[in-house]
C-alpha positions in Angstrom: -9.5 28.2 1.0 -6.0 28.5 2.6 -3.3 26.0 1.9 -2.0 24.7 5.3 0.8 22.5 3.9 2.4 22.0 0.5 4.8 19.3 -0.5 6.4 18.3 -3.8 7.8 14.8 -4.0 9.4 13.2 -7.0 8.8 9.4 -7.2 12.0 7.6 -8.1 12.9 3.9 -8.1 14.8 4.4 -4.9 11.9 6.1 -3.1 9.5 3.3 -4.4 12.0 0.6 -3.3 11.9 2.1 0.2 8.1 2.1 0.2 8.0 -1.5 -0.9 10.4 -2.5 1.9 8.3 -0.6 4.4 5.1 -2.2 3.1 6.6 -5.7 3.2 7.9 -5.2 6.8 4.5 -3.9 7.9 2.1 -6.4 6.1 4.1 -9.4 5.1 3.4 -11.4 8.3 -0.4 -10.9 7.8 -0.1 -12.0 4.2 1.8 -15.2 5.2 -0.6 -16.1 8.0 -3.6 -15.7 5.6 -1.9 -17.9 3.0 -1.1 -20.6 5.5 -4.7 -20.6 6.7 -6.1 -21.0 3.2 -3.5 -23.6 2.2 -4.3 -25.7 5.3 -8.0 -25.3 4.6 -7.6 -26.5 1.0 -5.4 -29.4 2.1 -8.0 -30.5 4.5 -10.6 -30.3 1.7 -8.4 -32.5 -0.5 -7.8 -35.0 2.2 -11.5 -35.3 3.0 -12.3 -35.7 -0.7 -9.7 -38.6 -1.0 -10.8 -40.2 2.3 -14.5 -40.4 1.2 -13.4 -41.5 -2.3 -14.6 -38.4 -4.2 -11.6 -38.5 -6.6 -12.9 -36.1 -9.2 -13.6 -33.5 -6.5 -10.1 -34.2 -5.0 -8.6 -33.5 -8.4 -10.5 -30.3 -8.8 -9.5 -29.3 -5.3 -5.9 -30.0 -6.1 -6.1 -27.7 -9.2 -7.7 -25.0 -7.0 -4.9 -25.5 -4.4 -2.2 -25.2 -7.1 -3.8 -22.2 -8.7 -4.1 -20.4 -5.3 -0.5 -21.1 -4.4 0.8 -19.9 -7.8 -1.3 -16.8 -7.7 -0.3 -15.8 -4.2 3.3 -16.3 -5.0 3.5 -14.7 -8.5 0.9 -11.9 -8.3 2.8 -9.7 -5.8 5.9 -10.0 -7.9 4.1 -9.0 -11.1 2.5 -6.0 -9.3 5.8 -4.7 -8.2 7.4 -5.2 -11.6 4.4 -3.5 -13.3 4.7 -0.5 -10.9 8.5 -0.3 -11.4 8.0 -0.3 -15.2 5.0 2.1 -15.0 5.2 5.8 -16.1 5.1 7.1 -12.5 8.5 5.5 -11.6 10.3 5.3 -15.0 9.6 8.9 -15.8 10.3 9.9 -12.2 7.0 11.8 -12.0 6.6 14.6 -9.5 3.5 15.0 -7.3 2.4 18.2 -5.5 0.4 17.7 -2.4 -1.7 20.7 -1.1 -3.3 20.1 2.3 -6.3 22.0 3.4 -8.5 21.8 6.5 -11.0 19.1 5.2 -9.1 17.5 2.3 -5.9 17.5 0.3 -5.2 17.8 -3.4 -2.7 15.7 -5.4 -1.5 17.2 -8.6 0.6 15.4 -11.2 0.9 17.3 -14.5 -2.6 17.6 -15.9 -4.2 15.3 -13.3 -5.8 16.5 -10.1 -7.3 14.4 -7.3 -9.1 15.5 -4.2 -8.9 13.2 -1.2 -10.8 13.7 2.1 -8.9 12.7 5.2 -11.6 10.2 6.4 -10.9 8.2 3.2 -7.3 7.5 4.2 -7.0 3.9 5.4 -3.7 4.3 7.4 -1.0 7.0 7.9 2.5 6.1 8.8 5.4 8.4 9.6 8.9 7.1 9.2 12.3 8.9 9.5 12.1 10.2 5.9 8.5 9.9 4.7 4.8 10.0 5.4 2.9 7.1 3.9 -0.8 8.0 3.4 -2.5 4.7 2.4 -5.6 5.0 0.3 -6.2 1.2 0.2 -4.3 -1.9 1.3 -1.5 -1.6 -1.2 -1.4 2.0 -2.5 -0.1 5.0 -0.7 0.9 8.6 -1.3 4.6 9.0 -0.5 5.4 12.3 1.0 9.1 13.2 1.5 9.6 15.0 4.8 12.4 17.2 3.3 10.3 18.6 0.5 7.7 20.8 2.3 7.3 24.1 0.5 4.6 25.5 2.9 4.9 24.3 6.5 7.3 21.7 7.9 7.3 18.0 8.7 6.9 18.4 12.4 3.8 20.6 12.1 2.4 18.3 9.4 2.9 15.3 11.6 0.8 16.9 14.3 -1.8 18.0 11.7 -2.2 14.5 10.1 -2.2 12.8 13.5 -5.3 14.9 14.4 -7.0 14.2 11.0 -6.3 10.4 11.1 -6.3 9.9 14.9 -6.2 6.1 15.4 -5.2 5.4 11.8 -1.9 7.3 12.4 1.3 5.5 13.5 4.8 6.8 13.9 7.5 4.2 13.1 10.9 4.8 14.6 
């Protein structure tokens, strides 16, 4: 099968920082709205428990409320710290992306992953990168300047056709 596009991107702390900023700008508002909704729901539950004099249930609800707030605050921080201290970033690992008609391959040293285009959750094009999301929080970062076969303009048109409504260009 013929390789249509090939790209080699080295993941550095700077590149990862740009991705985290992009991701926060894109999804932070949804995260905050969800948190506010759940917090209001839990507060309503606590107030109802106290009003009807179910004090033990109110205490349990307060514990759940506190645990939720702490988790939603500290978990994203711990994930970013874990990623920054992970092998991919600290060792500045390089990834080679080979794009074919029906799927693409991601190579990193001895590892090889095959991803079909319909499995991509979202695709974003920024000034310097393509972000191909495989789930809510993880994406393949493809540097526009590092195409070995093809170029970023042709790749943009190609991935737009493959992802259709899941593709968005960010200026």
